[in-house]
VEXDREN-892757 format. One record per residue: x, y, z of N, C-alpha, C, O in turn; residue in three letters. Coordinates in steps of 0.001 Angstrom, whole numbers, plus 500000, padded with zeros to 6 digits. Last residue first. Layout:
XYZXYZXYZXYZALA;...
% end
This chain:
506986546190645748506848546023647179505401545759647567505099545592648748VAL;509010545300643013507707545516643560507695545311645039508313544378645550ALA;511306544745641614511216545979642346509873546261642964509628547384643404GLY;509767542479639663510918543351639683510643544611640483509839545448640075GLU;508452539856639877508079541027640655509245541992640790509672542296641904GLU;509199537841638103509606537763639489509414539048640243510161539313641184GLY;509917536506635037508809536829635935509209536719637385509528535629637860PRO;513429537498634531512200536803634191511116537111635204511342537886636133PRO;515512540250633782514861539484634836513586538815634357512719539501633816THR;517457539815630809516539540603631613515815539707632601515533538546632306VAL;519490538916629120519363538336630455518498539186631382518759539275632582ARG;519684540168626649519554538708626672519277538135628050518867536978628156PRO;519918543024627412518700542456626812518616540937626877517527540431627149ARG;521650544757628707521546543372629170520310542679628625519719541837629301GLU;521447547258627522522748546602627541522651545120627891523463544316627434GLN;518795547921628035519233547741626651520544546967626598520731546117625728TYR;518931548216630791518084547164630223518487546870628784518517545714628362LEU;520569550470630882521071549201631417520246548030630896520794546971630592LEU;518790552322629792520037552023629085520623550697629566521112549898628767TYR;516855552355631787516493551865630456517738551534629636517738550570628869LEU;518347553499633881517811552146634000517448551550632657517701550371632409GLY;518845556037632812519963555145633132519497553702633232520158552791632734SER;516222557009632609517051556890631409518226555943631646518562555137630777ALA;515426556984635328514730556156634341515582555947633095515659554832632577ALA;517217558868636430517191557483636924516556556563635889517082555487635604VAL;516469561147634947517852560643634894517903559184635325518547558359634676ILE;513806561446635708514125561214634296515534560651634141515769559779633304ALA;514112561964638426513417560751638001513708560414636554513842559243636199GLY;515412564466638292516099563300638849515461561999638429516156561034638111GLY;513340566016637092514670565911636480515392564658636972515919563883636174ILE;511193565611638910511037565321637480512399565110636825512594564143636090VAL;512308566480641325511845565094641196511704564702639731512056563585639351THR;512791569166640701513906568290641075513524566826640912514317566023640421TRP;510247570202640246511160570078639107512358569202639422512899568555638525HIS;507837568134642042508556569372641765509591569139640665509783568011640212ASP;504797566387641236506240566361641489506885567711641182506537568361640197PRO;501837567181642982502513567163641692504016567195641950504471567958642803LEU;499224565931644969500656566206644837501073566196643367500696565300642611HIS;496688565188645733496880566534645217498329566927645047498648568115644986GLY;496155562625646481496761563499647492496969564938647012497376565803647788PHE;494815561429644295494441561086645676494928562121646682494213562461647625ILE;495804562560641905494371562312642063493969562120643524492912562590643947LEU;498628562712642331497836563918642057496359563689642364495724564524643009PHE;499338560069642798499714561094643767498909562368643585498548563028644560GLY;498447558890640452497759558581641709498089559611642783497230559981643583LEU;500314560091638624498864560215638444498117559981639750497252560775640122LEU;502822559309639651502500560732639497500987560926639420500438561816640069VAL;502521556529639481502762557160640783502429558650640733501826559187641662ALA;502272556132636740501137555811637607501292556485638972500313556957639550TRP;504869556875636009503729557660635528502491557405636383501752558332636713LEU;506368554868637267506603556273637600505414557145637194505005558038637935LEU;505438552585635948505189552737637388505355554197637809504576554705638615HIS;506551552520633528505222553140633595504791553323635050503894554112635347ALA;508741550968633778508901552374634139507596553155634029507544554328634399TYR;508062548580632707508009548678634163508120550131634610507651550490635690ALA;508620548684630070507296549161630454507108549164631973506113549688632473PHE;511124547467629771511026548934629745509684549471630227509612550589630737PRO;510333544614629987511083545317631027510981546839630946510766547470631981ALA;509120543392627772508289543941628840509044544872629778508463545818630309LEU;511180542475626158510183543389625593509412544104626692509087545284626562THR;512522540765627833513254541904627281512315542931626659512622544123626637SER;510620538782628325510990539694629406511693540933628877511495542030629399ALA;508150538301625742509501538132626283509808539182627351509324540312627292PRO;504684537602626606505700538350625869507064538144626514507140537845627706ALA;503037535929628090502569536407626790503678537032625949503621536998624719ARG;504152535426630484503737534257629710503289534651628299503178533797627419ARG;504490537910631537505691537217631080505367535920630343506225535375629649HIS;501838538469632265502500539268631233503702538541630662503920538548629450ALA;501382536689634365500642536530633107501310537294631967501343536816630832LEU;503102537837636286503335536469635815502643536249634472503236535693633548ILE;501810540299636599503202540255636146503546538879635595504202538765634560LEU;499385539578637663499411540164636323500820540141635742500998539982634534LEU;500341538771640184499741537782639280499718538302637846500000537552636911TRP;501264541167641282502199540065641076501639539027640100502377538472639287HIS;498857542658641368500013543122640613500985542010640300501480541913639177GLY;497202541132643099496845541334641694498056541740640857498255541220639759LEU;498509541268645608498293539975644948498042540154643456498598539422642637ALA;498492544067645974499729543300646079499614541968645367500506541578644614GLY;495834544706645781496709545138644687498073544461644757498740544295643736PHE;494994543516648234494455543084646942495382543463645799495683542633644942PHE;496371544927650238496596543495650048496150543013648686496827542205648050GLY;495493547515649850496932547293649949497270545812649792498332545471649272VAL;492668547239649852493386547614648631494862547272648705495432546787647727SER;491945546673652475491675545684651427492509545967650182493000545042649534ALA;492793549100653608493374547827654055493172546750652997494097546009652662ILE;491111550931652265492561551017652123493254549730652520494199549303651856GLY;488634550118653230488909550019651789490412550069651538490929549334650696ILE;488980550795655897488793549385655534489067549168654045489657548161653653TRP;489103553562655560490263552846656096490177551364655768491176550744655403THR;486562554204654680487692554424653776488946553698654254489762553267653439SER;484996553821656931484893552867655820486086552986654881486566551985654348THR;486395554292660155486056554853658852486012553762657781486881552891657732GLU;487307553008662344485923553485662403485449554021661056484249554188660836SER;489347550087662787489048551366662124487572551725662243486704550853662242PRO;490669548787665699489588548632664727489232549977664102488853550909664813THR;494082548505665833492947549243666372491855549215665311492091549577664158GLU;497066546682666309495740546764665691494766547600666507494641547423667719TRP;499472546308667567499281547549666817497850547758666326497466548872665970LEU;499481543851668810500004544997669551499689546337668871499646547376669530PHE;498534541970666995497829542149668269498260543400669034497485543945669819PRO;500502542330664784499098542740664687498407542920666041497741543937666236LEU;503008541273664931502843542656665394501379543079665449501047544076666090ALA;502917538751663767502983538853665233502808540269665768502491540445666944PRO;503007539330660926501718539128661604501809539191663128500854539648663756ALA;505639539404659884504977540649660288503694540464661088503321541350661857THR;506619536846659304507508537849659888506755539032660485507189539601661487LEU;504453535536658162505069534979659373505921536031660081505942536097661310VAL;504052537146655881503028537067656930503614536558658241503307537088659309SER;506418536675654418506053538027654822505035538039655948505138538848656870GLY;506205533928653989507288534439654834506968535853655313507215536192656471VAL;503815533950652354503958533136653560505010533710654502504733533950655677LEU;504276535689650179503202535954651127503371535215652434503108535765653504GLY;506520534384649060506555535812649364505504536156650408505795536828651398THR;505615531829648549506552532032649662506696533502650027506967533830651183TYR;503969532363646315503410531780647531504320532052648728503852532457649792PHE;505832533291644456504751534177644888504140533688646199503830534485647084MET;507314530966644090507958532152644650506923533133645179507118533737646233THR;505329529398642911505938528986644176506591530174644865506443530365646072THR;504858530843640564503765530671641536504303530255642902503799530702643933GLU;507273530641639134506907531922639751505773531804640764505721532575641722PRO;509104527602640005508148528349639177507727529628639885507811529706641110PRO;512653527439640759511255527336641178510347528098640216510752529122639665ASP;515155527672639337514879526538640226513397526343640544512925525207640595HIS;515647529955637972516116528717637349515720527480638149515926526356637690ALA;514795531959639658514021531689638446514407530377637782513588529756637105ALA;516580532494641675515504531535641935514784531107640669514224530013640611LEU;518195534445640555518804533173640932517744532100641132517967530934640805MET;516360536516640298516972535940639100517570534566639406517459533639638602ARG;515923537007643014514818536548642170515346535913640898514836534880640462THR;518396538021643725517986536731644294516826536150643485516753534936643291VAL;518232540449642298519283539475641976518908538090642499519083537095641796VAL;516087541677643603515977541358642181517008540312641779516706539397641013ILE;517150541973646216515934541183645993515804540756644531515452539611644246TYR;519180543806645765519523542447646207518362541501645940518558540371645493VAL;517520545979645071518525545477644142518943544060644479519049543209643596GLY;516083546415647380515378545919646198516347545362645169516040544391644477ASN;518068547540648930517575546205649284516817545590648111516899544384647877VAL;518358550001647530519498549103647738519029547676648015519526546723647415LEU;515778551123647660516391550842646362517539549848646499517678548947645672ALA;515509551389650458514576550554649692515175550162648354515092549002647952THR;517481553281650935517654551923651473516729550953650744517120549824650445VAL;516186555433649702517461554953649158517739553533649643518177552682648870VAL;514045555717651431513769555371650035515032554856649354514966553949648524ALA;515444556504653672514751555213653699514380554768652289514399553574651988LEU;516266559008652859517289557981653086516660556592653134517266555617652690LEU;513942560434652896514500560098651586515582559032651716515795558243650795ALA;513481561098655490512815559890654994513316559492653611513140558348653193ALA;514694563600655838515420562383656248514794561094655729515496560099655545PRO;514346565678652979513702565108654161514452563836654536514817563061653652HIS;515814568538651533515867567091651763515150566711653051515332567352654086MET;515927571268651174514742570567650707514725569093651022513706568439650799GLY;518348572246651912517259572404652878516015571633652474515146571367653304SER;520876569836651032520067571015650758518895571060651727518501570040652292LEU;522058567469651624522830568678651880522079569960651597522574571050651882GLY;520461565682648993521213565683650251522028566964650399522605567472649437PRO;518161565302647114518764566591647452519494566581648789519179567399649652ARG;516632563305645915516683563346647380517295564638647906516991565044649028SER;516930563877643139515593563700643733515631563898645243514769564577645801VAL;519720564041642868518888565177642461517509565084643115516977566087643589VAL;520487561515643696520912562677644480520072563907644137519752564712645011LEU;519408560027641608518903559814642971519260561001643852518445561448644660VAL;521052560941639542519624561241639518518979561058640880518108561835641269GLY;523401559781640287523338561244640333521881561700640277521514562709640879SER;522766557183639736522835557570641141522883559091641292522453559627642313PHE;522936557336636918521674557026637581521667557434639038520675557972639529GLY;525655557803636563524691558824636137523346558603636824522696559554637258ILE;526624555365637562527011556628638193526040557749637829525651558545638684LEU;525459553576635707525144553475637137525459554788637843524652555274638635VAL;526687554379633339525231554492633463524800554434634925523889555152635337ALA;529326553669633933528991555083633755527485555299633904527051556275634515ILE;529000550874634006529483551584635190529142553074635109528720553671636099ALA;528228550324631396527268550083632482527689550828633737526844551357634458ARG;530629551024630129529379551698629773528339551542630881527661552500631254ARG;532515549279631197532618550703631519531339551460631171530996552432631843TRP;530796546254632352531709547033631531531680548510631883530922548941632752GLY;530462543625634184530092545027634335531127545868633584532200546159634111VAL;529252540424633461530330541388633270529792542815633391528787543163632771ARG;527908538175635841527699539069634711528818540110634657529267540608635689GLU;527781536385637934528832536208636943528656537075635714529192536758634652GLY;526053536819639949525522536141638769526564535926637686526268535351636638LEU;527563538047641970526624536976642315526140536178641110525847534989641234LEU;529294539933640724529781539027641763528878537814641935529360536686642034LYS;527662541247638867528936540668638451529452539650639440529989538614639046GLY;525548542292640291525302541121639445526599540454639022526642539238638837ALA;526059544630641633526300543375642354526122542132641497526497541035641912ILE;525574546704639776526798546696640574527101545328641170528257544907641211LEU;523098546202638675524254546260637777525568546185638547526561545665638037ALA;521520546470640957521667545156640321522904545133639438523667544167639447VAL;521631549209641292522243548347642309522482546961641734523518546346641989VAL;520161549916639080521542550374639168522307549540640189523474549206639986LEU;517638548904639629518428548286638558519887548718638559520755547979638096PRO;516899550772641796517222549359642047518006548701640915518969547989641198SER;515981553266641430517428553100641270517845551645641479519025551320641352ALA;513393553489642101513674552939640778515159552948640443515549552671639309PHE;513339554843644468513397553381644542513644552745643181514059551589643106THR;513117557496643533514335557044644215514442555528644187515513554985643915ILE;510545557503642400511711557869641590513003557369642216513886556874641515SER;508930556856644611509019555940643472510247556229642623510920555302642172THR;509260559153646197509695557846646697509881556870645544510870556139645499VAL;508112561061644442509498561195644895510039559860645392511156559477645044GLN;505465560230644086506369560274642931507828560354643356508693559774642699ALA;504389560518646704504461559212646050505486559205644917506284558275644806LEU;506122562646649045505177562413647947505439561085647253506567560595647221PRO;506840561537652445507238562064651142506160561820650093505366560889650230LEU;505929560331654775506435561700654845506705562348653487506790563572653390TYR;505073557811654223504326558565655230504704560049655200503900560911655555ARG;506930556736652563505692557248651966504857558049652958504030558872652563LEU;508813555782654386509144556942653549507887557574652965507784558797652880ALA;507385553580655342507729554670656263508050555935655473507617557028655838VAL;507241552084652985506003552562653593506269553676654606505477554611654722PHE;509990551519652515509200552279651550507948552870652186507628554035651951SER;510696549948654702511366551234654477510550552119653547510433553325653767CYS;508935547757654269508912548523655512509518549913655307508926550922655689MET;509742546826651748508375547307651947508289548193653180507655549247653154THR;512358546004652299512124547080651334510730547680651512510559548896651435ALA;511793543928654114512603545075654523512370546265653604512205547394654065THR;510339542212652451509707542765653650510463544005654123509853545010654488VAL;512320541610650542511098542299650134510384542923651327509878544041651230LEU;514260540292652065514604541522651348513350542317650999513318543540651142CYS;512760538095652883513305539025653877513650540365653235513369541428653788LEU;512335536845650419511193537398651148511642538385652223510981539398652450SER;514974536069649833514250536962648935513088537631649656512877538837649523ARG;515467534316651960516277535524651784515555536542650912515531537733651223LEU;513559532304651419513478533073652666514256534380652534513771535434652944VAL;514511531401648946513135531900649065512984532767650315512362533828650275GLN;517062530530649605516923531697648732515513532283648798515332533498648718LEU;516343528318651188517129529413651746517008530684650923516870531779651468GLY;514994526606649413514260527270650497515013528450651100514411529455651478PRO;515125525643646508516049526554647193515323527296648314515060528492648187ARG;513128524104645568514476523544645512515481524399646277516557523928646646ARG;510002523684647155511000524569646576512367523903646616512714523224647582THR;506663523075647395507957522416647219508913523365646504508652523793645380ARG;504287524346647347505138524612648503506510523957648377507414524248649160MET;502970523364645170503530524708645063504469525027646215505348525879646084LEU;502039520952646191503086520946645179503750522300645039504957522381644815GLY;500054521923647843501195521221648444502362521181647460503520521353647842VAL;498248522932646016498931523865646903500145523222647564501147523891647816ILE;497705522322642782498025521582644001498854522471644913500021522739644631ASP;495600525000641492496684524032641441496846523328642778496214523688643771ARG;493305526558641864493795526307640512494807525168640436494868524453639436ARG;492757526889644507491633526576643627492089526171642230491347525518641496ALA;495202527615645494494642526335645919493488525915645016493270524725644789ALA;495479530171644410496346529100643925495799527729644300495914526782643522LEU;493465531534645889493448531508644428494276530350643886493824529626642998PHE;494279531189648541492962530710648109492927530555646591492417529560646074VAL;496820532416648443496685531017648843495356530433648374495312529312647868ALA;496198535085647690497041534243646833496844532769647153496713531952646242VAL;494638535937649894494102535978648526494869535026647621494270534253646873ILE;496480535583651987495194534876652013494604534820650605494124533772650173VAL;498509537364651185498779535928651274497490535119651273497417534076650624PHE;497243539868651360497723539380650067497939537872650091497595537178649134SER;496800540024654114495666540047653186496075539474651839495339538686651244VAL;499529539891655009498523538937655460497349538869654484496948537781654071LEU;500878542035653775501292540658653513500221539653653909500025538658653212TYR;499401544289654661499683544103653244500020542652652941499517542088651969ARG;499488544044657427498211543846656737498423543597655252497714542793654647LEU;502211544635657837501658543353658276500349543050657552500130541921657111ALA;502320547258656812503126546191656200502552544826656558502419543959655695VAL;500642548545658635500269548502657216501036547401656495500473546692655662ILE;502123548328660979500830547651660884500400547519659424499855546489659027LEU;504240549965660284504509548561660594503226547735660530503238546588660084PHE;503089552488660037503595551810658837503861550328659067503724549522658147PRO;500099552938661905501542552743661924501983552060660629501311551138660168SER;497479555048660589498022553759661021499538553786661055500180554551660335MET;496633557422659492495972556984660729496557555699661306496174555294662403THR;498210557898657296497695559045658027497080558673659358497006559505660262GLY;498722555548656058499740556031656997499295557276657751499926557669658733SER;496773555082654157496596554490655486497558555075656512497252555100657704LEU;497926556444651973496627556861652502496441556355653934496007557099654813PHE;500224554914651582500355556327651952499050556849652550499067557608653519LYS;499067552483650846499887552558652054500030554006652520499963554287653717ALA;497828553216648451497011552730649569497774552844650880497215553247651901SER;500100553863646941499091554886647204498206554490648385497872555328649223ALA;501403551372646873502047552520647510501034553606647861501095554198648938ASP;499485549895645454499926549462646787500501550650647536500139550909648683ILE;499437551310643076498251551369643933498556550862645336497964551334646307SER;501826550563641954501668551964642345500475552130643282500491552980644172ALA;501121547904641448502188548191642403502124549646642875502340549930644053PHE;499102548265639509498793547624640787499839547924641840499502548173642998GLY;500646549343637514499577550173638077499144549606639425498855550350640361ALA;502130547144636937502816548233637641501817549267638152502100549986639111VAL;500066545648635684500750545143636875501417546271637643501289546352638865ALA;499431547175633454498418546992634498499051546515635796498635546919636882SER;501781546855632029501397548206632441500344548141633548500360548954634471VAL;501570544066631639502698544635632372502369546030632889502643546352634045MET;499274543846630067499297543220631393500417543798632251500240543999633452LEU;500183545167627786499037545706628523498979545136629937498674545853630891ALA;502214543381627035502558544758627402501432545391628216501685546070629211ILE;500653541110626443501665541063627496502051542452627973502200542681629173GLY;499208542078624268498491541697625494499463541666626670499140542137627761ILE;501333542387622498500569543562622916499769543281624183499663544136625063LEU;502076539697622198503017540650622779502297541898623280502608542410624355THR;499818538660620939500196538164622262501142539135622961501027539369624165GLU;500008540078618519498834540253619379499148539807620805498791540488621766HIS;502360539065617501502289540480617828501119540761618759501224541578619674GLN;501544536399617096502637536706618011502630538159618438502868538463619606GLY;499552536753615167499199536194616469500268536515617498499955536862618636THR;501093537703613054500076538555613642499666538078615016499455538880615926GLY;502651535435612552503296536652612990502303537589613667502598538191614699ARG;500741533605611695501442533348612951502097534616613495502111534861614702MET;
% end
């Protein structure tokens, strides 16, 4: 039995690493498309394509009407609003900044969670966690370099992404006790599509390049795939075991940024990203009994 449990955990870890590879691929696809498309159009396509894939897949496996039943519709809408806002800010930032830099800044989300969880979730924020948060935010400052000639204004949008993502993660935790992850996944696509699809007639221009069509398909496909792999991962292994592997997202961002765009992170991004990651991992260690359950942690 022990061997079987270890095998399941290893599968869960592999699924988690694959899930964050999917999330990094969303960002890479969005950055690729931003060369010829408005970020607002990319966001709309990301949610519409992803929602169609998710709806068809879930309808084939389960009662779609049953999945639409939610005990907390207000929280579902709030969560989706947060995710759409974070996606919008992130995609605009990706238009101007390297993939690794944006990812490093947005991974400050767990630091935001540590600050607001005490009020909304009744979690105690001790002095160790407070110091870890301060150190983590110093890492964000190192990556974004405010006040220095190297800072791009788009870095502020990445910071906003991290802040909104923090609220999104807390709301996801609140929903976990009421709705199954498939329901939350369904509403993510539904609300995101309703909010962004009206922009399509005004922004859409039929692409002439095959690579653009591939990018459009990828940004929606990897959105659906990443979230589904995340759910499968949490069914195989405990959330506390999987949570540290979410930071593989940073490694995938560096790899994809180099392979697709020829970008390598500068020393400020490496140092700051390491500080943010170390602080986030320490916070995960501190809150092991209450790590976020399946719910697309920080994913856009």
